[in-house]
Jmol script that loads the backbone (N, CA, C; Angstrom):
load data "model"
ATOM      1  N   MET A   1       0.499  26.973   9.224  1.00  0.00           N
ATOM      2  CA  MET A   1       0.317  27.049  10.600  1.00  0.00           C
ATOM      3  C   MET A   1       2.011  27.367  11.173  1.00  0.00           C
ATOM      4  N   ASP A   2       2.161  28.805  11.813  1.00  0.00           N
ATOM      5  CA  ASP A   2       3.535  29.409  12.325  1.00  0.00           C
ATOM      6  C   ASP A   2       3.803  28.477  13.403  1.00  0.00           C
ATOM      7  N   ASP A   3       2.832  27.685  14.283  1.00  0.00           N
ATOM      8  CA  ASP A   3       3.499  26.730  15.458  1.00  0.00           C
ATOM      9  C   ASP A   3       3.253  25.643  15.263  1.00  0.00           C
ATOM     10  N   ALA A   4       3.189  24.671  14.526  1.00  0.00           N
ATOM     11  CA  ALA A   4       2.483  23.731  14.429  1.00  0.00           C
ATOM     12  C   ALA A   4       3.061  22.505  14.997  1.00  0.00           C
ATOM     13  N   LEU A   5       2.466  21.415  15.441  1.00  0.00           N
ATOM     14  CA  LEU A   5       2.589  20.520  16.469  1.00  0.00           C
ATOM     15  C   LEU A   5       2.716  19.325  15.095  1.00  0.00           C
ATOM     16  N   THR A   6       4.147  18.984  14.796  1.00  0.00           N
ATOM     17  CA  THR A   6       3.966  17.502  13.917  1.00  0.00           C
ATOM     18  C   THR A   6       3.564  16.369  14.777  1.00  0.00           C
ATOM     19  N   LEU A   7       3.166  15.417  14.496  1.00  0.00           N
ATOM     20  CA  LEU A   7       2.733  14.164  14.810  1.00  0.00           C
ATOM     21  C   LEU A   7       2.839  13.195  13.695  1.00  0.00           C
ATOM     22  N   THR A   8       2.912  11.972  14.200  1.00  0.00           N
ATOM     23  CA  THR A   8       2.946  10.751  13.517  1.00  0.00           C
ATOM     24  C   THR A   8       1.474  10.189  13.711  1.00  0.00           C
ATOM     25  N   LEU A   9       0.600  10.135  13.309  1.00  0.00           N
ATOM     26  CA  LEU A   9      -0.631   9.427  13.825  1.00  0.00           C
ATOM     27  C   LEU A   9      -1.157   8.025  13.131  1.00  0.00           C
ATOM     28  N   ASN A  10      -1.010   7.031  13.561  1.00  0.00           N
ATOM     29  CA  ASN A  10      -1.139   5.999  13.079  1.00  0.00           C
ATOM     30  C   ASN A  10      -0.481   5.983  11.768  1.00  0.00           C
ATOM     31  N   GLY A  11       0.986   6.441  12.084  1.00  0.00           N
ATOM     32  CA  GLY A  11       1.632   6.047  10.567  1.00  0.00           C
ATOM     33  C   GLY A  11       1.509   7.264   9.337  1.00  0.00           C
ATOM     34  N   GLU A  12       0.675   8.044   9.836  1.00  0.00           N
ATOM     35  CA  GLU A  12       0.480   9.434   8.927  1.00  0.00           C
ATOM     36  C   GLU A  12       1.281  10.433   9.495  1.00  0.00           C
ATOM     37  N   HIS A  13       1.969  11.167   8.807  1.00  0.00           N
ATOM     38  CA  HIS A  13       2.336  12.598   9.172  1.00  0.00           C
ATOM     39  C   HIS A  13       1.099  13.309   9.245  1.00  0.00           C
ATOM     40  N   ARG A  14       0.784  14.190  10.458  1.00  0.00           N
ATOM     41  CA  ARG A  14       0.004  14.998  10.532  1.00  0.00           C
ATOM     42  C   ARG A  14       0.553  16.493  11.264  1.00  0.00           C
ATOM     43  N   ALA A  15      -0.211  17.466  11.036  1.00  0.00           N
ATOM     44  CA  ALA A  15       0.249  18.867  11.713  1.00  0.00           C
ATOM     45  C   ALA A  15      -0.853  19.478  12.478  1.00  0.00           C
ATOM     46  N   PHE A  16      -1.070  19.773  13.699  1.00  0.00           N
ATOM     47  CA  PHE A  16      -2.078  20.339  14.478  1.00  0.00           C
ATOM     48  C   PHE A  16      -1.493  22.008  15.138  1.00  0.00           C
ATOM     49  N   GLU A  17      -2.344  22.810  15.337  1.00  0.00           N
ATOM     50  CA  GLU A  17      -1.934  23.826  16.169  1.00  0.00           C
ATOM     51  C   GLU A  17      -1.571  23.446  17.515  1.00  0.00           C
ATOM     52  N   THR A  18      -0.725  23.965  18.010  1.00  0.00           N
ATOM     53  CA  THR A  18      -0.360  23.938  19.565  1.00  0.00           C
ATOM     54  C   THR A  18      -0.741  24.744  20.643  1.00  0.00           C
ATOM     55  N   PRO A  19      -0.954  24.635  21.779  1.00  0.00           N
ATOM     56  CA  PRO A  19      -0.751  23.280  22.269  1.00  0.00           C
ATOM     57  C   PRO A  19      -1.692  22.173  22.425  1.00  0.00           C
ATOM     58  N   LEU A  20      -1.346  21.066  22.485  1.00  0.00           N
ATOM     59  CA  LEU A  20      -2.536  20.203  22.743  1.00  0.00           C
ATOM     60  C   LEU A  20      -2.151  18.892  23.746  1.00  0.00           C
ATOM     61  N   THR A  21      -3.188  18.609  24.033  1.00  0.00           N
ATOM     62  CA  THR A  21      -3.379  17.520  24.769  1.00  0.00           C
ATOM     63  C   THR A  21      -3.603  16.320  24.477  1.00  0.00           C
ATOM     64  N   VAL A  22      -3.667  15.102  24.579  1.00  0.00           N
ATOM     65  CA  VAL A  22      -4.227  13.865  23.998  1.00  0.00           C
ATOM     66  C   VAL A  22      -5.675  13.785  24.132  1.00  0.00           C
ATOM     67  N   ALA A  23      -6.006  14.149  24.824  1.00  0.00           N
ATOM     68  CA  ALA A  23      -7.469  14.837  25.287  1.00  0.00           C
ATOM     69  C   ALA A  23      -7.900  15.751  23.997  1.00  0.00           C
ATOM     70  N   GLY A  24      -7.431  16.675  23.912  1.00  0.00           N
ATOM     71  CA  GLY A  24      -7.599  17.571  22.813  1.00  0.00           C
ATOM     72  C   GLY A  24      -7.387  16.898  21.382  1.00  0.00           C
ATOM     73  N   LEU A  25      -6.759  16.321  21.045  1.00  0.00           N
ATOM     74  CA  LEU A  25      -6.431  15.887  19.673  1.00  0.00           C
ATOM     75  C   LEU A  25      -7.580  14.837  19.645  1.00  0.00           C
ATOM     76  N   LEU A  26      -7.934  13.778  20.572  1.00  0.00           N
ATOM     77  CA  LEU A  26      -9.106  12.907  20.219  1.00  0.00           C
ATOM     78  C   LEU A  26     -10.180  13.907  19.716  1.00  0.00           C
ATOM     79  N   ALA A  27     -10.611  15.198  20.584  1.00  0.00           N
ATOM     80  CA  ALA A  27     -11.658  15.730  20.390  1.00  0.00           C
ATOM     81  C   ALA A  27     -11.466  16.648  18.844  1.00  0.00           C
ATOM     82  N   ARG A  28     -10.271  17.055  18.488  1.00  0.00           N
ATOM     83  CA  ARG A  28      -9.974  17.447  17.193  1.00  0.00           C
ATOM     84  C   ARG A  28     -10.384  16.650  16.552  1.00  0.00           C
ATOM     85  N   ILE A  29     -10.174  15.336  16.410  1.00  0.00           N
ATOM     86  CA  ILE A  29     -10.036  14.573  15.205  1.00  0.00           C
ATOM     87  C   ILE A  29     -11.870  13.661  15.640  1.00  0.00           C
ATOM     88  N   GLY A  30     -12.223  14.190  16.362  1.00  0.00           N
ATOM     89  CA  GLY A  30     -13.715  13.373  16.418  1.00  0.00           C
ATOM     90  C   GLY A  30     -13.685  12.091  17.016  1.00  0.00           C
ATOM     91  N   LEU A  31     -13.135  11.819  17.859  1.00  0.00           N
ATOM     92  CA  LEU A  31     -12.787  10.454  18.581  1.00  0.00           C
ATOM     93  C   LEU A  31     -13.479  10.385  20.147  1.00  0.00           C
ATOM     94  N   ASP A  32     -14.193   9.516  20.462  1.00  0.00           N
ATOM     95  CA  ASP A  32     -14.926   9.475  22.293  1.00  0.00           C
ATOM     96  C   ASP A  32     -13.734   8.952  22.960  1.00  0.00           C
ATOM     97  N   THR A  33     -13.145   9.739  23.890  1.00  0.00           N
ATOM     98  CA  THR A  33     -11.909   9.350  24.541  1.00  0.00           C
ATOM     99  C   THR A  33     -11.996   8.026  25.554  1.00  0.00           C
ATOM    100  N   ARG A  34     -13.689   7.853  25.656  1.00  0.00           N
ATOM    101  CA  ARG A  34     -14.292   6.412  26.521  1.00  0.00           C
ATOM    102  C   ARG A  34     -13.833   5.197  25.339  1.00  0.00           C
ATOM    103  N   LYS A  35     -13.871   5.098  23.916  1.00  0.00           N
ATOM    104  CA  LYS A  35     -13.748   4.366  22.943  1.00  0.00           C
ATOM    105  C   LYS A  35     -12.560   4.167  22.000  1.00  0.00           C
ATOM    106  N   VAL A  36     -11.379   4.698  23.152  1.00  0.00           N
ATOM    107  CA  VAL A  36     -10.043   4.535  22.376  1.00  0.00           C
ATOM    108  C   VAL A  36      -8.942   4.578  23.460  1.00  0.00           C
ATOM    109  N   ALA A  37      -7.888   3.286  22.476  1.00  0.00           N
ATOM    110  CA  ALA A  37      -6.679   3.368  23.293  1.00  0.00           C
ATOM    111  C   ALA A  37      -5.633   4.272  22.717  1.00  0.00           C
ATOM    112  N   VAL A  38      -4.728   5.216  23.512  1.00  0.00           N
ATOM    113  CA  VAL A  38      -3.544   5.652  22.977  1.00  0.00           C
ATOM    114  C   VAL A  38      -2.468   5.221  23.111  1.00  0.00           C
ATOM    115  N   GLU A  39      -1.213   4.971  22.574  1.00  0.00           N
ATOM    116  CA  GLU A  39       0.261   4.672  22.461  1.00  0.00           C
ATOM    117  C   GLU A  39       0.891   5.725  21.914  1.00  0.00           C
ATOM    118  N   ARG A  40       1.533   6.520  23.248  1.00  0.00           N
ATOM    119  CA  ARG A  40       2.394   7.480  22.761  1.00  0.00           C
ATOM    120  C   ARG A  40       4.033   7.001  22.633  1.00  0.00           C
ATOM    121  N   ASN A  41       4.851   6.954  21.685  1.00  0.00           N
ATOM    122  CA  ASN A  41       5.965   6.711  21.791  1.00  0.00           C
ATOM    123  C   ASN A  41       6.075   5.567  22.548  1.00  0.00           C
ATOM    124  N   GLU A  42       5.428   4.693  21.876  1.00  0.00           N
ATOM    125  CA  GLU A  42       5.379   3.301  22.460  1.00  0.00           C
ATOM    126  C   GLU A  42       5.341   2.732  23.763  1.00  0.00           C
ATOM    127  N   GLU A  43       4.289   4.050  24.490  1.00  0.00           N
ATOM    128  CA  GLU A  43       3.671   3.502  25.759  1.00  0.00           C
ATOM    129  C   GLU A  43       2.283   3.869  25.756  1.00  0.00           C
ATOM    130  N   ILE A  44       1.852   3.073  26.305  1.00  0.00           N
ATOM    131  CA  ILE A  44       0.376   3.423  26.798  1.00  0.00           C
ATOM    132  C   ILE A  44      -0.114   4.494  27.692  1.00  0.00           C
ATOM    133  N   VAL A  45      -1.093   5.335  27.115  1.00  0.00           N
ATOM    134  CA  VAL A  45      -1.164   6.340  28.120  1.00  0.00           C
ATOM    135  C   VAL A  45      -2.789   6.216  28.549  1.00  0.00           C
ATOM    136  N   PRO A  46      -2.568   5.931  30.325  1.00  0.00           N
ATOM    137  CA  PRO A  46      -3.524   5.821  30.514  1.00  0.00           C
ATOM    138  C   PRO A  46      -4.494   6.920  30.627  1.00  0.00           C
ATOM    139  N   ARG A  47      -6.196   6.743  30.264  1.00  0.00           N
ATOM    140  CA  ARG A  47      -7.048   7.145  30.225  1.00  0.00           C
ATOM    141  C   ARG A  47      -7.555   8.600  30.881  1.00  0.00           C
ATOM    142  N   SER A  48      -6.991   8.083  32.254  1.00  0.00           N
ATOM    143  CA  SER A  48      -7.212   9.245  33.257  1.00  0.00           C
ATOM    144  C   SER A  48      -6.222  10.328  33.138  1.00  0.00           C
ATOM    145  N   ALA A  49      -5.350   9.793  32.053  1.00  0.00           N
ATOM    146  CA  ALA A  49      -3.937  11.013  31.792  1.00  0.00           C
ATOM    147  C   ALA A  49      -4.058  11.890  30.799  1.00  0.00           C
ATOM    148  N   TYR A  50      -5.315  11.503  29.525  1.00  0.00           N
ATOM    149  CA  TYR A  50      -5.274  12.095  28.326  1.00  0.00           C
ATOM    150  C   TYR A  50      -5.382  13.882  28.829  1.00  0.00           C
ATOM    151  N   PRO A  51      -6.064  14.183  29.502  1.00  0.00           N
ATOM    152  CA  PRO A  51      -6.080  15.525  29.801  1.00  0.00           C
ATOM    153  C   PRO A  51      -4.675  16.353  29.756  1.00  0.00           C
ATOM    154  N   GLN A  52      -3.590  15.515  30.895  1.00  0.00           N
ATOM    155  CA  GLN A  52      -2.599  16.113  31.334  1.00  0.00           C
ATOM    156  C   GLN A  52      -1.464  15.811  30.085  1.00  0.00           C
ATOM    157  N   THR A  53      -1.561  14.908  29.538  1.00  0.00           N
ATOM    158  CA  THR A  53      -0.447  14.747  28.618  1.00  0.00           C
ATOM    159  C   THR A  53      -0.471  15.349  27.413  1.00  0.00           C
ATOM    160  N   TRP A  54       0.634  16.303  27.614  1.00  0.00           N
ATOM    161  CA  TRP A  54       0.715  17.380  26.548  1.00  0.00           C
ATOM    162  C   TRP A  54       1.637  16.633  25.258  1.00  0.00           C
ATOM    163  N   LEU A  55       1.762  17.119  24.090  1.00  0.00           N
ATOM    164  CA  LEU A  55       1.864  16.594  22.924  1.00  0.00           C
ATOM    165  C   LEU A  55       2.987  17.360  22.676  1.00  0.00           C
ATOM    166  N   GLU A  56       4.019  16.431  21.914  1.00  0.00           N
ATOM    167  CA  GLU A  56       5.385  17.526  21.421  1.00  0.00           C
ATOM    168  C   GLU A  56       5.441  16.999  20.075  1.00  0.00           C
ATOM    169  N   SER A  57       6.252  18.172  18.989  1.00  0.00           N
ATOM    170  CA  SER A  57       6.323  17.651  17.605  1.00  0.00           C
ATOM    171  C   SER A  57       6.926  16.675  17.712  1.00  0.00           C
ATOM    172  N   GLY A  58       7.048  15.646  16.728  1.00  0.00           N
ATOM    173  CA  GLY A  58       7.956  14.453  16.708  1.00  0.00           C
ATOM    174  C   GLY A  58       7.581  13.014  17.172  1.00  0.00           C
ATOM    175  N   ASP A  59       6.396  13.261  18.231  1.00  0.00           N
ATOM    176  CA  ASP A  59       5.577  12.289  18.732  1.00  0.00           C
ATOM    177  C   ASP A  59       4.906  11.312  17.902  1.00  0.00           C
ATOM    178  N   SER A  60       4.875  10.199  18.042  1.00  0.00           N
ATOM    179  CA  SER A  60       4.488   8.956  17.796  1.00  0.00           C
ATOM    180  C   SER A  60       3.164   8.639  17.977  1.00  0.00           C
ATOM    181  N   LEU A  61       2.247   8.459  17.574  1.00  0.00           N
ATOM    182  CA  LEU A  61       0.549   7.977  18.308  1.00  0.00           C
ATOM    183  C   LEU A  61       0.148   6.931  17.579  1.00  0.00           C
ATOM    184  N   GLU A  62      -0.504   6.028  18.018  1.00  0.00           N
ATOM    185  CA  GLU A  62      -1.044   4.719  17.416  1.00  0.00           C
ATOM    186  C   GLU A  62      -2.559   4.733  18.518  1.00  0.00           C
ATOM    187  N   ILE A  63      -3.827   5.207  17.589  1.00  0.00           N
ATOM    188  CA  ILE A  63      -4.700   5.170  18.235  1.00  0.00           C
ATOM    189  C   ILE A  63      -5.838   4.198  18.216  1.00  0.00           C
ATOM    190  N   VAL A  64      -6.354   3.155  18.586  1.00  0.00           N
ATOM    191  CA  VAL A  64      -6.996   2.006  18.493  1.00  0.00           C
ATOM    192  C   VAL A  64      -8.817   2.425  18.951  1.00  0.00           C
ATOM    193  N   HIS A  65      -9.235   2.291  18.035  1.00  0.00           N
ATOM    194  CA  HIS A  65     -10.930   2.339  18.307  1.00  0.00           C
ATOM    195  C   HIS A  65     -11.284   1.028  18.537  1.00  0.00           C
ATOM    196  N   PHE A  66     -12.238   0.963  20.025  1.00  0.00           N
ATOM    197  CA  PHE A  66     -13.116  -0.063  20.118  1.00  0.00           C
ATOM    198  C   PHE A  66     -14.499  -0.178  19.423  1.00  0.00           C
ATOM    199  N   ILE A  67     -14.756  -0.946  18.919  1.00  0.00           N
ATOM    200  CA  ILE A  67     -16.013  -1.395  18.304  1.00  0.00           C
ATOM    201  C   ILE A  67     -16.738  -2.124  19.042  1.00  0.00           C
ATOM    202  N   GLY A  68     -17.880  -1.830  19.320  1.00  0.00           N
ATOM    203  CA  GLY A  68     -19.173  -3.049  20.294  1.00  0.00           C
ATOM    204  C   GLY A  68     -19.859  -3.520  19.341  1.00  0.00           C
ATOM    205  N   GLY A  69     -20.499  -4.725  19.587  1.00  0.00           N
ATOM    206  CA  GLY A  69     -21.018  -5.593  18.375  1.00  0.00           C
ATOM    207  C   GLY A  69     -22.069  -6.641  19.392  1.00  0.00           C
ATOM    208  N   GLY A  70     -22.403  -7.205  18.984  1.00  0.00           N
ATOM    209  CA  GLY A  70     -23.242  -8.385  19.696  1.00  0.00           C
ATOM    210  C   GLY A  70     -23.388  -9.487  18.482  1.00  0.00           C
TER     211      GLY A  70
END
end "model"
wireframe off; spacefill off
backbone 0.3
color backbone group
């Protein structure tokens, strides 16, 4: 990728095409925005801000999946 976005995603180095928002990243990796929490560079990203939060090379993200049960 010529214009790669390099991220650390749950401790794993990954490369994506740019530009990319948090919402775009979640869609690209197949996660439902309603069922995850995202921390970017040690700060929680509010779910309402996912579409406007642009990622930059070097960002570190932790994504936690919520699993329902009963």
